[in-house]
C-alpha positions as CSV (number, residue, x, y, z in Angstrom):
1,M,-66.8,79.4,-1.5
2,S,-69.5,77.1,-2.5
3,K,-69.9,73.6,-1.0
4,I,-67.7,71.0,-2.6
5,G,-69.5,68.5,-4.7
6,T,-69.3,64.7,-4.1
7,L,-67.5,62.4,-6.5
8,Y,-69.5,59.2,-7.0
9,G,-68.0,56.1,-8.5
10,L,-71.0,54.3,-10.2
11,G,-70.7,50.7,-11.3
12,V,-73.2,50.1,-14.1
13,G,-72.6,46.4,-14.8
14,P,-70.9,44.4,-17.5
15,G,-73.0,45.3,-20.4
16,D,-76.7,44.5,-19.9
17,P,-78.3,47.9,-19.2
18,E,-80.8,46.3,-16.8
19,L,-77.9,45.1,-14.5
20,I,-77.7,48.5,-12.8
21,T,-78.7,49.1,-9.2
22,V,-81.5,51.3,-8.1
23,K,-79.0,53.5,-6.2
24,A,-76.8,54.0,-9.3
25,F,-80.0,54.8,-11.3
26,R,-81.0,57.4,-8.7
27,L,-77.6,59.1,-8.7
28,L,-77.5,59.2,-12.5
29,Q,-80.8,61.1,-12.3
30,Q,-79.7,63.4,-9.6
31,S,-76.1,64.3,-10.5
32,P,-75.6,67.4,-12.6
33,V,-72.4,66.0,-14.1
34,I,-72.0,62.5,-15.6
35,A,-68.4,61.6,-16.3
36,Y,-67.4,58.6,-18.3
37,P,-64.2,57.2,-19.9
38,K,-64.1,58.4,-23.5
39,K,-62.4,56.5,-26.4
40,R,-60.3,58.6,-28.7
41,M,-61.7,56.9,-31.8
42,G,-65.2,57.9,-30.9
43,S,-66.9,54.6,-30.1
44,K,-68.9,54.5,-26.9
45,S,-68.0,52.3,-23.9
46,Y,-70.7,50.2,-22.3
47,A,-70.7,52.6,-19.3
48,H,-71.3,55.6,-21.6
49,Q,-74.1,53.7,-23.5
50,I,-75.8,52.7,-20.3
51,A,-75.6,56.2,-18.8
52,E,-77.2,57.7,-21.9
53,M,-80.1,55.2,-21.6
54,Y,-80.9,56.5,-18.1
55,V,-80.1,60.2,-18.3
56,K,-82.5,62.6,-20.1
57,P,-80.9,65.5,-21.9
58,A,-81.3,68.7,-20.0
59,P,-79.6,72.1,-19.9
60,D,-78.5,71.5,-16.3
61,K,-77.0,68.0,-17.1
62,E,-73.4,67.8,-18.4
63,M,-72.1,64.6,-20.1
64,L,-68.3,64.8,-19.4
65,G,-66.2,62.6,-21.6
66,L,-62.7,61.9,-20.2
67,V,-59.9,60.5,-22.3
68,F,-57.5,58.1,-20.5
69,P,-54.2,57.3,-22.2
70,M,-53.5,53.7,-23.1
71,T,-49.8,53.7,-22.3
72,R,-47.4,52.5,-19.7
73,D,-45.2,55.6,-20.0
74,P,-45.2,57.0,-16.4
75,E,-44.6,60.6,-17.5
76,I,-47.5,60.6,-19.9
77,L,-49.7,58.9,-17.4
78,E,-49.0,61.3,-14.6
79,R,-49.5,64.3,-16.9
80,E,-52.8,63.1,-18.4
81,W,-54.2,61.9,-15.0
82,T,-53.3,65.2,-13.4
83,N,-55.2,67.0,-16.2
84,T,-58.2,64.7,-15.9
85,V,-58.4,65.1,-12.1
86,Q,-58.3,68.9,-12.6
87,I,-61.2,68.8,-15.1
88,V,-63.3,66.9,-12.6
89,W,-62.2,69.1,-9.7
90,E,-63.4,72.2,-11.6
91,R,-67.0,70.8,-11.4
92,L,-66.7,69.6,-7.9
93,S,-65.2,72.9,-6.6
94,A,-68.2,74.7,-8.2
95,G,-70.4,72.7,-5.9
96,K,-71.6,70.1,-8.5
97,D,-71.7,66.4,-7.8
98,V,-70.0,64.2,-10.4
99,A,-71.1,60.7,-11.1
100,F,-68.2,58.8,-12.7
101,V,-69.7,55.7,-14.5
102,T,-67.6,52.6,-15.0
103,E,-68.3,49.2,-16.5
104,G,-68.5,46.4,-13.9
105,D,-67.6,47.6,-10.4
106,P,-65.7,50.9,-9.6
107,L,-63.2,49.2,-7.3
108,F,-62.4,46.1,-9.5
109,Y,-59.7,46.8,-12.2
110,S,-61.5,50.1,-12.9
111,T,-60.5,53.5,-14.3
112,F,-62.3,55.0,-11.2
113,I,-59.6,53.6,-9.0
114,H,-57.1,56.0,-10.6
115,M,-59.5,58.9,-10.5
116,M,-60.2,58.3,-6.8
117,R,-56.5,58.1,-5.9
118,G,-55.6,61.2,-8.0
119,M,-58.5,63.2,-6.4
120,Q,-57.6,62.0,-2.9
121,E,-54.0,63.2,-3.4
122,A,-54.7,66.5,-5.1
123,H,-57.9,67.4,-3.2
124,P,-58.4,65.3,-0.1
125,E,-61.3,67.4,1.0
126,V,-63.5,66.0,-1.8
127,P,-66.2,63.5,-0.5
128,I,-65.9,60.2,-2.4
129,V,-68.7,57.7,-2.5
130,T,-68.6,54.3,-4.3
131,I,-71.6,52.5,-5.5
132,P,-70.9,48.8,-6.3
133,G,-71.8,47.2,-9.6
134,V,-72.1,43.7,-11.1
135,S,-68.6,42.6,-12.4
136,S,-68.1,40.7,-15.6
137,F,-67.1,37.5,-13.9
138,L,-70.4,37.5,-12.0
139,G,-72.2,38.1,-15.3
140,A,-70.4,35.1,-16.8
141,A,-71.2,32.8,-13.9
142,A,-74.9,33.7,-14.3
143,R,-74.7,33.2,-18.0
144,F,-73.3,29.7,-17.6
145,N,-75.4,28.9,-14.5
146,L,-72.0,28.0,-12.9
147,P,-71.5,28.3,-9.1
148,L,-68.2,30.0,-8.6
149,A,-67.6,28.8,-5.0
150,D,-69.5,26.7,-2.6
151,G,-68.7,25.6,1.0
152,D,-64.9,25.8,1.5
153,E,-64.0,26.1,-2.1
154,Q,-61.4,28.7,-3.1
155,I,-61.6,31.0,-6.0
156,G,-58.9,33.0,-7.8
157,I,-59.4,36.0,-10.0
158,I,-56.3,36.3,-12.2
159,P,-55.3,38.8,-14.9
160,A,-54.0,36.5,-17.7
161,T,-50.4,37.0,-18.5
162,E,-47.6,35.2,-20.4
163,D,-46.1,33.8,-17.2
164,R,-47.0,30.2,-17.9
165,D,-45.7,28.9,-14.5
166,A,-47.8,31.5,-12.7
167,M,-50.9,30.6,-14.7
168,R,-50.4,26.9,-14.0
169,R,-50.0,27.6,-10.2
170,A,-53.2,29.6,-10.3
171,I,-55.1,26.7,-11.8
172,E,-53.6,24.1,-9.5
173,S,-54.1,26.1,-6.3
174,H,-57.8,27.1,-6.7
175,D,-61.0,25.2,-7.1
176,T,-62.2,27.9,-9.5
177,V,-60.2,30.3,-11.5
178,I,-61.4,33.3,-13.5
179,F,-58.8,34.5,-16.1
180,L,-59.5,38.1,-17.0
181,K,-58.5,39.6,-20.4
182,V,-57.5,36.1,-21.5
183,A,-57.6,36.6,-25.3
184,K,-53.9,37.6,-25.7
185,V,-52.7,34.3,-24.1
186,L,-55.5,32.0,-25.0
187,P,-53.5,29.3,-26.8
188,M,-51.2,29.0,-23.8
189,I,-54.0,28.7,-21.3
190,I,-55.8,26.1,-23.4
191,G,-52.5,24.1,-23.6
192,L,-52.2,24.2,-19.8
193,L,-55.8,23.0,-19.4
194,K,-55.2,20.1,-21.7
195,E,-52.0,19.1,-19.8
196,L,-54.0,19.2,-16.5
197,G,-57.0,17.3,-18.0
198,L,-59.3,20.3,-17.5
199,A,-60.1,21.3,-21.1
200,D,-63.7,20.3,-20.6
201,K,-63.9,22.3,-17.3
202,A,-63.6,25.8,-18.9
203,A,-66.0,28.3,-20.4
204,V,-65.2,31.6,-22.2
205,A,-67.3,34.7,-22.6
206,T,-66.7,37.9,-24.6
207,K,-68.6,41.1,-23.8
208,V,-70.7,39.0,-21.4
209,T,-74.4,40.1,-20.9
210,S,-74.2,42.7,-23.7
211,S,-75.9,42.6,-27.0
212,E,-72.5,41.6,-28.5
213,E,-72.0,38.7,-26.2
214,M,-70.3,35.5,-27.4
215,V,-69.8,32.4,-25.4
216,W,-67.9,29.1,-25.8
217,T,-67.9,25.9,-23.8
218,D,-66.0,23.8,-26.3
219,M,-62.3,24.7,-26.3
220,R,-61.8,23.2,-29.7
221,E,-63.9,26.0,-31.2
222,L,-61.7,28.6,-29.5
223,E,-58.5,27.5,-31.1
224,R,-59.6,29.3,-34.3
225,A,-61.6,32.1,-32.8
226,E,-60.4,35.7,-32.8
227,L,-61.4,37.1,-29.4
228,G,-61.7,40.7,-28.3
229,Y,-60.1,42.5,-25.3
230,L,-63.2,42.0,-23.0
231,T,-62.8,38.2,-22.8
232,L,-62.7,36.1,-19.7
233,M,-62.4,32.4,-18.9
234,V,-63.9,30.5,-16.0
235,V,-62.3,27.2,-15.0
236,K,-64.3,25.2,-12.5
237,K,-62.6,21.9,-11.4
238,G,-65.6,20.4,-9.6
């Protein structure tokens, strides 16, 4: 039996192709299989686009698109994830390293987390190595030149939900709050900020650092905006 390949989780940043580490670049060059989350409708994710920029087409280089179901049905999720892990295992068991590219960081709300867990459960003998990447909230902080935390300040990274009381507590109990995927509850969050006298302390970014980036620092402009899925808000009290 050939040596089992290594599964790499490569964070390639939030959108700007230059925000990739030297180590991730090297592994993209070296790995014979580049796996990436593939959208059913055919459009390319940032991770896929960035990987293609740094990987030269070659007969011995496979670009492996993996479709992940957008559903909460546990039976469908288990079936599809089992199948996806098996597809990657076929390459690893043949002795090939697989570099799984993700937007942002592989261990921060990433598809790679599910791949890693599924592989560890099904094939615990597979070596797994994670290469950190720049997350979107770090890209947003840089875009706004906004210090996220200094001294003893506390920061909260919160997936935005419709639980108004929980969102209020998050704002009240942290010096800085980053609301991830905030678009779906934006009117409610803006209302909370107004109540707390913090409407002028917030900044919003969509697809931050990418060529499609949009930013807002005036909450009045946001009340009429239609924001995409990859939208976050930074609230800095100080």
